[in-house]
Structure formats: structure tokens, C-alpha cells
C-alpha positions in Angstrom: 1.6 53.8 -12.1 0.4 50.1 -12.5 0.3 47.8 -10.2 0.1 44.3 -10.3 -1.5 41.9 -6.9 -0.3 39.0 -7.2 -2.3 35.4 -8.4 -4.9 38.1 -9.3 -4.7 36.7 -12.8 -3.6 33.6 -13.1 -2.3 32.3 -16.8 -2.2 28.6 -16.8 -5.3 26.7 -18.3 -5.1 22.7 -17.6 -6.3 21.7 -22.0 -3.6 19.6 -22.8 -4.4 17.7 -19.2 -8.2 17.8 -19.9 -7.4 16.0 -23.1 -5.5 13.7 -21.5 -7.6 12.6 -18.8 -10.9 12.7 -21.0 -11.4 8.8 -21.4 -10.9 8.5 -18.1 -13.4 7.4 -15.7 -15.4 10.6 -14.1 -17.0 10.6 -10.9 -17.7 14.3 -11.0 -21.6 13.4 -11.5 -22.4 10.8 -8.8 -22.8 11.5 -5.3 -20.4 10.0 -2.4 -21.9 6.2 -3.1 -22.0 5.7 -6.2 -18.6 7.0 -6.8 -16.9 4.7 -4.0 -19.0 1.6 -5.7 -17.7 3.1 -9.2 -13.9 3.1 -7.8 -14.2 -0.8 -6.5 -15.5 -2.0 -9.2 -12.0 -1.1 -11.4 -9.7 -3.7 -12.3 -7.5 -5.4 -9.7 -5.0 -6.3 -11.9 -3.7 -2.1 -13.5 -3.5 1.2 -12.2 -6.8 3.3 -13.2 -7.0 6.9 -13.4 -10.0 8.4 -12.5 -11.0 11.8 -12.6 -14.0 14.3 -11.1 -13.5 13.9 -7.6 -14.6 16.5 -5.4 -12.7 16.0 -2.0 -15.1 18.1 -0.4 -18.1 16.0 -1.3 -16.3 12.7 -1.0 -13.6 12.2 2.0 -11.0 10.3 1.1 -10.6 8.3 4.7 -7.3 5.9 5.3 -9.8 3.1 5.1 -11.5 4.1 2.1 -8.0 3.9 -0.1 -6.6 1.3 2.0 -9.9 -1.0 0.0 -9.2 0.6 -3.4 -8.4 -1.3 -6.3 -5.1 0.5 -7.4 -6.1 3.9 -8.9 -4.9 7.1 -8.9 -7.8 10.1 -8.0 -7.9 13.1 -9.4 -9.4 16.1 -7.8 -11.9 18.2 -9.9 -9.7 20.7 -10.4 -6.9 18.9 -11.8 -5.1 20.1 -8.9 -4.8 17.6 -6.3 -4.9 13.7 -6.0 -4.7 10.4 -4.0 -3.2 6.9 -4.8 -5.0 4.2 -3.5 -2.4 2.1 -1.2 -2.9 -0.7 -4.0 -2.1 1.3 -6.4 1.1 2.7 -5.0 3.6 -0.5 -6.4 2.3 0.6 -9.9 3.5 4.7 -9.1 6.7 3.4 -7.4 7.5 1.1 -10.2 7.2 3.9 -12.9 9.5 6.7 -10.9 
């Protein structure tokens, strides 16, 4: 009898998503202070996508989220994201 343990073997991958996001700024190698600096230096007149956010190393507080330019910040694992307050209108207009 073969038993299957749910979630023990996960068949999905993110190859296409990694390829699509390859040209986006990546903050995974920056410390929290430098990551925040990079985020604040993003354009204010367009939506940016930034990858490599490690939520265990950089907490995105409401205060920080409201101070950022329009950005979608993608988690390092690609399983989560945050949209800055100023980025919401861009996303709302698209969807």
C-alpha cells in the first residue's frame, strides 16, 4: 500500500516567474537600511516591481508602506507581495 502525505512533495516551480522578474531591481543582497534607501529612490511617476524582499529581515510597517513610491514588493520566495499605498491606484486601474 502506498501512502501519500499531503504537501510532502510540491511539484510546482517558479521558473517562468523568475524569468519574467529577472530585470526588476532585487534587494535580496541588501541590508534593511540600503533596501529602504533603494525603495525610496524608485520613480514616483510609475509603478515599479522589486524582488528579493525578505520579510523576516525587513518589516514593512504601515508608515514605511505609506512613504514609498508606487511599488510592488515581491517576497524572496515569490509567495507573497506588498503594494505601497501610492502603488494601489496603478493596480486598481489595471484590474
